[in-house]
C-alpha positions as a LaTeX table, in Angstrom:
\begin{tabular}{lrrr}
\hline
Residue & $x$ (\AA) & $y$ (\AA) & $z$ (\AA) \\
\hline
Met1 & $-6.39$ & $-1.11$ & $-1.63$ \\
Ser2 & $-8.06$ & 1.69 & $-3.58$ \\
Pro3 & $-8.87$ & 1.28 & $-7.27$ \\
Ile4 & $-6.80$ & 2.99 & $-9.95$ \\
Phe5 & $-8.40$ & 5.60 & $-12.22$ \\
Pro6 & $-6.99$ & 7.67 & $-15.10$ \\
Cys7 & $-6.50$ & 11.39 & $-14.45$ \\
Lys8 & $-8.88$ & 13.43 & $-16.65$ \\
Gly9 & $-6.22$ & 16.10 & $-17.12$ \\
Cys10 & $-3.10$ & 14.21 & $-18.16$ \\
Gly11 & $-4.15$ & 10.55 & $-18.32$ \\
Thr12 & $-1.74$ & 9.20 & $-15.70$ \\
Phe13 & $-3.15$ & 6.48 & $-13.49$ \\
Ile14 & $-3.84$ & 7.50 & $-9.89$ \\
Glu15 & $-5.14$ & 5.68 & $-6.85$ \\
Arg16 & $-8.38$ & 7.14 & $-5.48$ \\
Ser17 & $-11.27$ & 5.78 & $-3.47$ \\
Thr18 & $-14.47$ & 4.75 & $-5.22$ \\
Gln19 & $-16.34$ & 7.21 & $-2.99$ \\
His20 & $-14.15$ & 10.08 & $-4.23$ \\
Tyr21 & $-14.64$ & 8.93 & $-7.84$ \\
Arg22 & $-18.42$ & 8.98 & $-7.43$ \\
Arg23 & $-18.40$ & 12.33 & $-5.60$ \\
Met24 & $-16.35$ & 13.88 & $-8.43$ \\
Lys25 & $-18.62$ & 12.21 & $-11.03$ \\
Gly26 & $-15.66$ & 10.49 & $-12.68$ \\
Gln27 & $-13.65$ & 13.68 & $-13.09$ \\
Val28 & $-10.68$ & 12.67 & $-10.90$ \\
Leu29 & $-7.45$ & 14.63 & $-11.26$ \\
Cys30 & $-3.90$ & 13.97 & $-10.11$ \\
Ser31 & $-2.33$ & 16.44 & $-7.70$ \\
Ser32 & $-0.42$ & 18.24 & $-10.48$ \\
Cys33 & $-3.55$ & 18.82 & $-12.55$ \\
Thr34 & $-5.51$ & 19.85 & $-9.45$ \\
Asp35 & $-2.85$ & 22.44 & $-8.58$ \\
Ala36 & $-2.79$ & 23.76 & $-12.14$ \\
Arg37 & $-6.59$ & 24.05 & $-12.20$ \\
Arg38 & $-6.65$ & 25.88 & $-8.85$ \\
Glu39 & $-3.97$ & 28.29 & $-10.05$ \\
Ala40 & $-5.93$ & 29.00 & $-13.24$ \\
Glu41 & $-9.14$ & 29.53 & $-11.25$ \\
Ala42 & $-7.34$ & 31.86 & $-8.84$ \\
Gly43 & $-6.06$ & 33.93 & $-11.77$ \\
Ala44 & $-9.52$ & 34.15 & $-13.27$ \\
Leu45 & $-11.03$ & 34.93 & $-9.88$ \\
Arg46 & $-8.70$ & 37.90 & $-9.34$ \\
Gln47 & $-10.00$ & 39.50 & $-12.53$ \\
Arg48 & $-13.63$ & 39.44 & $-11.43$ \\
His49 & $-15.63$ & 42.03 & $-9.56$ \\
Pro50 & $-15.43$ & 41.68 & $-5.74$ \\
Leu51 & $-19.13$ & 40.82 & $-5.47$ \\
Gln52 & $-18.77$ & 38.06 & $-8.07$ \\
Arg53 & $-15.81$ & 36.65 & $-6.11$ \\
Ala54 & $-17.88$ & 36.65 & $-2.92$ \\
Leu55 & $-20.77$ & 34.89 & $-4.65$ \\
Ile56 & $-18.44$ & 32.21 & $-6.03$ \\
Arg57 & $-16.97$ & 31.59 & $-2.57$ \\
Ile58 & $-20.43$ & 31.30 & $-1.02$ \\
Arg59 & $-21.50$ & 28.79 & $-3.69$ \\
Arg60 & $-18.38$ & 26.71 & $-3.02$ \\
Leu61 & $-19.14$ & 26.68 & 0.70 \\
Trp62 & $-22.70$ & 25.51 & 0.00 \\
Gly63 & $-21.42$ & 22.87 & $-2.40$ \\
Glu64 & $-23.17$ & 24.21 & $-5.49$ \\
Glu65 & $-20.04$ & 24.27 & $-7.68$ \\
\hline
\end{tabular}
């Protein structure tokens, strides 16, 4: 059984693996907060210059962000 951690977005308790918790440096989010964050990032990403968007995607692929 996985341990239970509080969501950093809304505070609800969610079940996540310890490995995931360490990889996310304690910033675990529930699925609702994750979806909301992705939607906000997508909106902000659409407003950026195409070269900035490409650089952000490359950094994500390399694991820098």
